[in-house]
VEXDREN-2710 file (C-alpha; in Angstrom, 1 decimal):
% VEXDREN-2710
k/r/px/py/pz
1/MET/131.1/69.2/176.4
2/PRO/132.5/67.9/173.0
3/MET/131.8/64.4/171.9
4/LEU/134.3/62.0/170.3
5/THR/132.7/59.2/168.1
6/ILE/134.8/56.3/166.9
7/SER/133.4/53.7/164.4
8/ARG/135.3/50.5/163.9
9/SER/134.7/48.7/160.6
10/ASN/133.4/45.1/160.5
11/GLU/136.4/43.1/159.4
12/HIS/137.8/39.6/159.5
13/THR/141.1/40.9/160.8
14/ASN/141.1/40.9/164.6
15/ARG/137.4/40.1/164.6
16/VAL/137.3/38.7/168.1
17/ARG/139.7/41.3/169.6
18/ASN/138.9/44.5/171.2
19/ILE/141.1/47.5/170.3
20/LYS/142.3/49.9/173.0
21/LEU/141.6/53.6/172.5
22/LEU/144.1/56.1/173.9
23/LEU/143.4/59.8/174.2
24/ASN/146.4/61.9/175.2
25/ASN/148.3/58.6/175.9
26/LYS/145.6/57.5/178.5
27/GLU/143.3/54.6/177.8
28/ILE/139.7/55.8/177.5
29/GLY/138.1/52.4/176.6
30/THR/138.0/49.6/174.0
31/ILE/136.0/49.1/170.9
32/ALA/134.7/45.8/169.5
33/ASN/134.5/44.8/165.8
34/GLY/131.8/46.6/163.9
35/THR/130.7/48.9/166.7
36/VAL/130.6/52.6/167.5
37/LYS/131.7/54.2/170.7
38/GLU/131.1/57.7/172.0
39/PHE/133.1/59.6/174.6
40/THR/132.6/63.0/176.2
41/ILE/135.9/64.8/176.2
42/GLU/137.3/68.2/177.2
43/PRO/137.5/71.0/174.6
44/GLY/141.0/71.7/173.2
45/ARG/143.8/69.9/171.5
46/HIS/144.1/66.1/171.8
47/SER/146.0/63.1/170.4
48/LEU/144.1/59.9/169.6
49/MET/145.6/56.5/169.0
50/ALA/144.3/52.9/168.7
51/LYS/146.4/50.0/170.0
52/ILE/146.2/46.2/169.9
53/ASP/149.1/44.2/171.5
54/TRP/152.0/44.6/169.1
55/GLY/150.4/47.1/166.7
56/SER/148.9/50.5/166.7
57/SER/147.7/53.4/164.6
58/LYS/149.6/56.6/164.0
59/PRO/148.6/59.2/166.6
60/VAL/146.0/61.7/165.2
61/VAL/146.1/65.2/166.6
62/PHE/142.9/67.2/166.5
63/GLU/141.2/70.2/168.1
64/VAL/137.6/70.3/169.3
65/ALA/135.6/73.2/170.6
66/ALA/132.9/73.1/173.2
67/HIS/129.6/71.5/172.0
68/ASP/131.3/70.0/168.9
69/THR/131.3/66.4/167.8
70/ILE/134.3/64.9/166.0
71/ALA/134.2/61.4/164.4
72/PHE/136.9/58.9/163.5
73/GLU/136.9/55.7/161.6
74/LEU/139.1/52.7/162.7
75/MET/140.1/49.8/160.6
76/SER/143.1/47.4/160.2
77/PHE/145.8/47.7/157.5
78/ALA/143.9/45.0/155.5
79/LYS/140.8/47.4/155.2
80/GLY/138.3/44.5/155.5
81/LYS/140.0/42.1/153.2
82/TYR/141.5/38.8/154.1
83/PRO/145.2/39.5/154.5
84/ASN/147.7/36.9/153.6
85/GLY/150.2/35.8/156.2
86/PHE/153.0/37.8/154.6
87/SER/151.2/41.1/154.7
88/ALA/150.3/40.6/158.4
89/LEU/153.8/39.5/159.2
90/TYR/155.2/42.5/157.3
91/HIS/153.1/45.0/159.3
92/VAL/153.9/43.3/162.6
93/ILE/157.6/43.4/162.1
94/PHE/158.3/46.5/159.9
95/LYS/155.2/48.7/160.4
96/PRO/153.7/48.0/163.8
97/GLY/152.7/51.7/164.1
98/GLN/150.6/51.4/160.9
99/TYR/148.9/48.1/161.8
100/LEU/145.7/50.0/162.5
101/ILE/144.3/52.9/160.5
102/LEU/142.6/55.8/162.4
103/ARG/141.3/58.7/160.4
104/GLN/138.8/61.5/160.8
105/ALA/135.5/60.6/159.2
106/GLY/134.8/62.3/155.9
107/LYS/138.4/63.0/155.2
END
């Protein structure tokens, strides 16, 4: 079975909040600040998204074959820096679908 690995950066933004992980629009778990989670998934085409209350990442579509491992990195829009109140407010109001950044590791 394929493995899905997600690494969440250690950031000040949302430090005490767990972020929901959705595979094919179904919650598969949560991830805490600065941790790594692994999930066994079915081979094939999938959509992965991260969500926290009002904000989320863009969905990432990927394919995985049997016995493969695919890795993703998860971070906030602030990318580990202390955001000011205006940038946080801007993302909450105008870009809630880009509040979190989810990307394939190494890309």
